[in-house]
C-alpha positions in Angstrom: -30.8 -37.4 16.1 -34.1 -38.9 17.3 -34.6 -40.9 13.9 -31.1 -41.6 14.1 -30.4 -39.5 10.4 -27.6 -37.4 9.9 -28.1 -33.7 8.9 -27.7 -34.0 5.3 -27.9 -31.6 2.5 -31.5 -32.7 2.2 -32.2 -31.9 5.7 -30.7 -28.5 5.7 -32.8 -27.9 2.7 -35.9 -29.1 4.4 -34.9 -26.6 7.7 -34.8 -23.4 4.9 -38.2 -24.4 4.2 -39.2 -24.6 7.7 -37.8 -21.4 8.7 -39.9 -20.0 5.4 -43.0 -21.1 6.2 -43.1 -20.5 10.3 -41.9 -17.0 9.0 -44.8 -16.5 7.0 -47.0 -18.0 9.7 -46.0 -15.7 12.5 -46.0 -12.5 9.7 -49.4 -13.0 9.0 -50.4 -12.9 12.8 -48.7 -9.8 13.1 -50.0 -8.3 10.2 -53.3 -8.5 10.9 -52.5 -7.4 14.3 -51.0 -4.4 13.3 -53.5 -3.4 10.8 -56.3 -4.2 13.8 -54.2 -1.6 16.3 -54.0 1.1 13.7 -57.3 1.0 12.2 -59.5 0.3 15.0 -57.9 1.4 17.6 -57.3 -1.9 19.5 -55.4 -2.9 22.2 -52.2 -5.0 21.3 -53.2 -7.9 23.5 -56.6 -8.0 21.7 -55.3 -7.5 18.1 -53.2 -10.2 18.2 -55.4 -12.4 19.8 -57.7 -11.8 16.8 -55.2 -11.9 14.5 -54.5 -15.3 15.9 -58.2 -16.3 15.9 -58.7 -14.9 12.3 -55.4 -16.6 10.6 -55.6 -19.8 12.6 -57.6 -21.6 9.4 -54.3 -20.1 6.8 -51.9 -20.9 9.2 -53.1 -24.5 9.6 -53.8 -24.9 6.2 -50.3 -24.1 5.0 -48.4 -26.4 7.5 -51.0 -29.6 7.1 -50.0 -29.1 3.0 -46.4 -29.2 3.8 -46.9 -32.0 6.2 -48.7 -34.1 4.5 -46.8 -33.4 1.2 -43.8 -34.3 2.5 -44.7 -37.3 4.9 -44.5 -39.8 2.3 -40.7 -38.4 2.0 -40.5 -38.9 5.8 -41.8 -42.0 5.9 -39.2 -43.6 3.1 -41.5 -44.6 0.3 -40.4 -44.9 -3.2 -37.2 -45.8 -5.3 -34.3 -43.6 -3.4 -36.5 -42.5 -0.5 -33.6 -43.2 1.7 -31.6 -40.3 0.2 -34.2 -37.8 0.5 -36.0 -38.9 3.9 -33.5 -36.4 6.5 -35.7 -33.7 4.5 -38.9 -35.5 4.8 -38.2 -35.7 8.8 -36.8 -32.3 9.2 -39.9 -30.7 7.4 -42.7 -32.9 9.4 -40.8 -32.9 12.8 -40.0 -29.1 12.5 -43.5 -28.3 11.8 -45.2 -30.0 14.4 -43.0 -28.5 16.7 -42.8 -24.8 15.6 -46.6 -24.8 15.0 -46.9 -24.6 18.9 -44.3 -22.3 18.2 -45.8 -19.9 16.4 -49.2 -20.2 17.8 -48.7 -19.9 21.4 -44.8 -18.3 21.4 -45.7 -15.0 18.9 -48.2 -13.2 20.3 -46.6 -13.3 23.4 -43.5 -11.8 21.8 -45.7 -9.4 20.1 -47.4 -7.9 23.2 -43.7 -7.7 25.3 -42.5 -5.8 22.0 -45.3 -3.6 22.4 -44.9 -3.1 25.8 -40.7 -2.2 25.1 -41.8 0.0 22.4 -44.3 2.0 24.4 -41.6 2.2 27.2 -39.1 3.5 24.9 -41.5 6.3 23.5 -42.3 7.5 26.7 -38.8 7.8 27.8 -38.2 9.3 24.1 -41.2 11.7 24.7 -40.1 12.7 28.5 -36.5 13.5 27.2 -37.3 15.4 24.5 -39.9 17.9 27.2 -37.6 18.4 29.7 -36.1 21.9 29.0 -32.4 22.3 29.0 -30.1 22.6 31.8 -28.8 26.2 32.4 -25.5 26.9 31.7 -23.4 27.6 34.6 -21.6 31.3 34.8 -18.0 31.5 33.9 -16.1 32.8 37.0 -13.5 35.6 36.5 -10.0 34.6 35.9 -11.0 31.0 34.6 -10.8 30.2 31.0 -12.9 27.8 28.8 -11.0 25.0 26.9 -12.0 27.0 23.3 -8.6 29.1 23.7 -8.3 32.5 21.9 -4.9 31.6 20.8 -6.3 28.7 18.1 -9.0 30.9 16.3 -8.2 33.0 12.9 -7.3 36.3 13.0 -10.2 38.3 11.8 -9.8 40.4 8.7 -8.7 44.0 9.5 -10.9 46.4 8.2 -10.2 50.1 7.9 -12.0 52.1 10.1 -11.1 55.8 9.4 -13.8 57.9 7.3 -11.4 58.5 4.3 -10.4 55.0 3.3 -11.9 54.3 -0.1 -14.7 51.3 0.0 -14.0 48.5 -2.4 -17.1 47.2 -4.4 -16.9 44.0 -2.6 -17.4 45.8 1.1 -20.3 47.7 -0.1 -22.4 44.8 -0.8 -24.5 42.5 1.2 -22.3 38.8 1.6 -25.6 37.5 0.4 -25.9 39.3 -2.8 -24.1 37.8 -5.6 -21.3 39.5 -7.0 -20.7 40.1 -10.7 
C-alpha cells in the first residue's frame, strides 16, 4: 500500500523469494552459533554474537545482490515493467525491513529459546531424579477398582500325585515344543 500497488501474483512470488532469503540468513547465523556452542563450549550469547559477526558479510552479500538485482524491476524500467513492478517492490522493501529484523531479532530469539530449553531440561532432570511416591496401604474391607470377578479363571491343575503329567506340563514355558 505504500506505493499504491495491488498484491498480485508477481508480488506473492517476491514474498516467497523474500521468505527463502530471510530463512537462509537466520539459518547461517544459528548454525554457526550451534557449532560454536558444541565444539568450543561457548555460552549461547557469545556464540550467537560471534555467529552474527562472522556471518554478517555473507548475509549482506546475499541481501544486497538480491536487492540490487530486483531494483530495476522495482523502479519499473523496461518494457512491460508495470506488470512486474510489484515483485520488485516486495523484494526490495521486504529485504530492507527483514535485514534489520534478521540481524537484531534472530540473536534475541536464539538466546530466549536457549534459556527456555535449559529450563525444560532442568525440569525434566529433576522430575526423573525424584523418587516415586510411596504406595498407600490398602485398608481392610476396601476393594480396589480391579475386581477379582472380572479376571479369567486360572486353569485347573491336578494336585494329586497320582495324576499323570502330560508332555506340555513337564517342559518349561520358554522351551519350544516339538
